[in-house]
C-alpha positions in Angstrom: 0.0 0.1 0.0 1.2 3.5 -0.6 0.1 6.9 0.4 -1.2 8.8 -2.7 -4.1 10.8 -3.9 -5.6 8.6 -6.6 -9.3 8.4 -7.0 -10.8 5.9 -5.0 -13.7 4.7 -2.5 -13.8 3.5 1.1 -14.1 -0.3 1.9 -17.7 -1.5 2.0 -18.8 0.0 -1.3 -20.9 -2.7 -3.5 -19.5 -3.6 -6.9 -21.7 -5.6 -9.4 -19.8 -8.5 -10.9 -20.8 -11.4 -13.0 -21.1 -13.4 -9.8 -23.3 -11.0 -7.9 -22.6 -8.2 -5.7 -19.1 -7.8 -3.9 -17.5 -5.3 -1.6 -14.8 -3.2 -3.5 -12.1 -4.6 -1.2 -12.9 -8.2 -2.1 -12.5 -7.7 -5.9 -9.5 -9.4 -7.3 -7.6 -9.1 -10.6 -9.4 -11.2 -13.2 -12.8 -10.6 -11.7 -15.5 -9.3 -14.2 -17.3 -6.2 -13.2 -20.3 -4.4 -14.7 -19.3 -1.4 -16.9 -21.3 1.7 -18.1 -21.7 0.0 -21.4 -23.7 -3.0 -19.8 -20.9 -5.4 -20.6 -18.8 -7.2 -17.9 -15.1 -6.4 -18.3 -12.0 -7.8 -16.6 -10.3 -6.0 -13.6 -6.6 -5.8 -14.5 -5.5 -4.0 -11.4 -7.0 -3.3 -7.9 -5.5 -0.2 -6.2 -5.6 0.1 -2.5 -3.6 2.7 -0.4 -3.8 4.8 2.6 -5.6 8.0 1.6 -4.8 11.0 3.8 -7.0 14.0 2.9 -10.5 15.0 2.0 -13.4 12.8 1.1 -17.0 13.5 -0.2 -20.2 11.8 0.7 -22.6 11.9 -2.1 -26.3 11.0 -1.9 -28.3 10.6 -5.1 -32.2 10.4 -5.5 -33.6 6.9 -5.2 -30.0 5.4 -4.5 -30.1 3.6 -1.1 -26.5 3.8 -0.1 -24.5 7.1 -0.2 -21.1 7.0 -1.9 -17.9 8.0 0.0 -15.0 9.0 -2.4 -12.1 11.1 -3.0 -13.0 14.5 -4.7 -11.4 13.5 -7.9 -13.2 10.4 -8.6 -15.2 10.5 -11.7 -18.9 9.8 -12.3 -20.8 9.5 -15.6 -23.3 12.4 -15.9 -26.0 13.0 -18.4 -25.0 16.6 -19.0 -21.2 16.5 -19.2 -20.1 12.9 -19.5 -17.3 12.0 -16.9 -17.3 14.6 -14.1 -15.0 14.5 -11.0 -17.1 14.3 -7.7 -15.9 17.6 -6.6 -17.5 19.3 -9.7 -20.9 17.5 -9.6 -23.6 20.1 -8.9 -27.4 19.9 -8.2 -27.7 20.5 -12.1 -26.1 17.1 -12.9 -27.7 13.7 -13.2 -25.6 10.6 -12.5 -26.0 7.2 -14.5 -27.3 4.3 -12.5 -25.9 0.7 -12.8 -27.8 -1.5 -15.3 -29.1 1.5 -17.4 -28.3 2.6 -20.8 -26.3 5.7 -21.4 -29.1 7.0 -23.8 -31.9 6.3 -21.3 -32.7 9.6 -19.6 -34.6 7.9 -16.9 -31.5 6.0 -16.0 -29.8 9.1 -14.4 -30.6 10.5 -10.9 -29.9 13.9 -9.5 -27.8 14.9 -6.5 -29.6 15.1 -3.2 -26.6 16.0 -0.9 -22.9 16.2 -0.8 -20.8 16.8 2.2 -17.0 17.0 2.7 -15.0 15.4 5.4 -11.3 16.8 5.9 -8.2 15.0 7.1 -9.5 11.5 6.6 -7.0 8.8 7.1 -8.4 5.5 5.4 -7.6 2.6 3.3 -9.2 3.3 -0.1 -9.8 1.2 -3.2 -10.0 1.7 -6.9 -10.4 -0.8 -9.8 -8.6 -0.6 -13.1 -11.1 -2.2 -15.7 -10.2 -3.3 -19.3 -12.0 -1.7 -22.3 -14.6 0.5 -20.9 -12.6 1.7 -17.8 -15.8 1.9 -15.8 -17.5 -0.1 -13.0 -20.4 0.5 -10.6 -20.3 1.3 -6.8 -23.5 1.3 -4.7 -25.5 1.3 -7.9 -23.8 4.2 -9.7 -21.4 4.1 -12.6 -17.9 5.4 -11.9 -14.7 5.6 -13.8 -11.9 3.2 -13.0 -8.6 4.2 -14.2 -4.9 3.6 -13.2 -3.7 7.2 -12.4 -5.6 10.3 -11.7 -4.6 12.8 -14.4 
């Protein structure tokens, strides 16, 4: 584990795989995860590290569990494509899992966002082949190797 500022999620976030739902910390290289294009794609790297910094808690309409992530993690929005969590506003709608990108009803609006500062926590991110996306807590997110 390393101490860096890559985009990621806290343990306990639910990821849809071809075998059912798993916690992000239980995902392994080779697992197949649901991507934004409704296909299952192979995880080629699991990043876990100690995050020391800010996190956001995001709540979306009709999504049961809040999402806790670093401010730079990207979500797929209807209005602007991939948007970092810190830039999502009440004007954005975020794509839900198992919904097509062109299905306007498959996007949900932001209900609340709150920031927590100076959090020290093990965080996780998945690097996914082809689509570079996966789902956490019922929402589509980007999975990449570096935060650029």
